[in-house]
N, C-alpha and C positions, 0 to 999 in steps of 0.2 A: 428569567429563564423560560424556555419553551417546552411544550409537551412533545415535540418532535423527538422520537427516540434516536434519530441520526444526528441531532444537534450536538456540537462540541463547543463548550465554552471557550472563549479566547484565553490565551496564556496571560497570566498576571505578570506584568513587567515587560521590559524590552530586550532581555538578554537571557539565554539559556545555554547549557552545555549538554551534549548527548548523554554523558555518563551520569548526570544528575537526575535523569529521567528513567524510571523503571520500565523495562521492556514488558510488553503485553504479548503473551503467546496466543496466537489465533486458533480458535476452535472452528471458525467458519468465516467465509467472506461472501456477502450477499446470500447468506443462508446455506452456502455450499461448503462442505468440509474439505480442506486441503489435505493432500496426501504427503505428510512430512511436516517438518518444523518450519514455521515462519513466525517472526516476532516483529512488532512495530514499537517505535517510540514516538510519541507526539512531541516532536522537537519544538515546534512553534505553531500556534493557532491564532489567526487574526479574524476579523469580522468577515472577510471574503476569501480567505485562503488558509490552507492547512499544509504544513510540511511534516512529513514522516521520515524517519530513518527506518529502513526495513532490512532485516536479516533473513535470508532464505538459505536453509541448509541444503547441501548437495542432495539431489534426488527429490526435493520438494516439487510436487505438482499442484499448481493452483488451477483447478478445473475451469472449463469454459464458463464465463459469466459476463454480465454487462452491468453498467451503472446508468440509471435513467435520470439522476438528479445532479450530476456533476461531471466534469472532465478531469483527467489526470495526466500530468506529464511526469516523466521519470528520468533519472540519470543513474547509470551504473557506476559505482565507485570501484568495486572489485568483483572478480569472479566472471563466470560465463552463464548466460541465461538464454534458453530457447523461448521465443515469443511467437505467438500467432495472434495477429490483430486484424480483425475484419477479413479473415481468411488468408492473409498474407503471412508467411513465415520469415522470421529474422533470427539471427544469432547475435546477441548483445555481448559485448566485452567492455572492460573498463573504459570509460570515456564516451560510451554510447548513450543517446537519449531517445525517447519515444513518447507517443501520446496515445491515450485511450479516450477518444471522443465519447460524448454522451451516447448511450444506446448501441455502441459497437461492441460485439462479443470479442473477448480476448482470453488468452490462456498463457501460462508460463510454466517452464520446467527448469529448475536450477541444475545446470550441468556441473557446477562447482559451488562451493559455499559462496554466497553473494551478499554484498552490501549495496544498498541503493538509497537514493532520496526520491520521495514521491511528493508531488505538489498537487493538491486537490482544490478545485474552485467550483462552487463554493465549498467550504469545509463540511464534510459529511463523515460520520462514523459508519463505515461499510462492513465492519468486522464484529465478531462476537468472540469473547474469551470464555474459558470454562466457567468462570464465575458469573457470567451474564445470565439473566433470567430468560 
């Protein structure tokens, strides 16, 4: 194990189901408190990759932030999401994908309840929950 607070241990085993993983309600992302409800499930964690299932409640605003130690690609399963990535605005609908490169500021607003997959490489825990120190 490592002393890095952003380290996430790999999943034990080769198979998982979303419903077998308890959701984590986020209190902050990169130290910034979101406005509304967002939950993540660590669906699968490898040595070099992390897959999250993310639920964003309608009205959730994930304030402008950036990640310096990983990149993220995402895919919207359901709902509508307003995104601003590197100063460009997009409206994501089911079937849409996007990327947050390292160091690029981004923002999101859930226009409807949303479900998405996020893939982070390398795997990093960018969020805090109410129970985190």
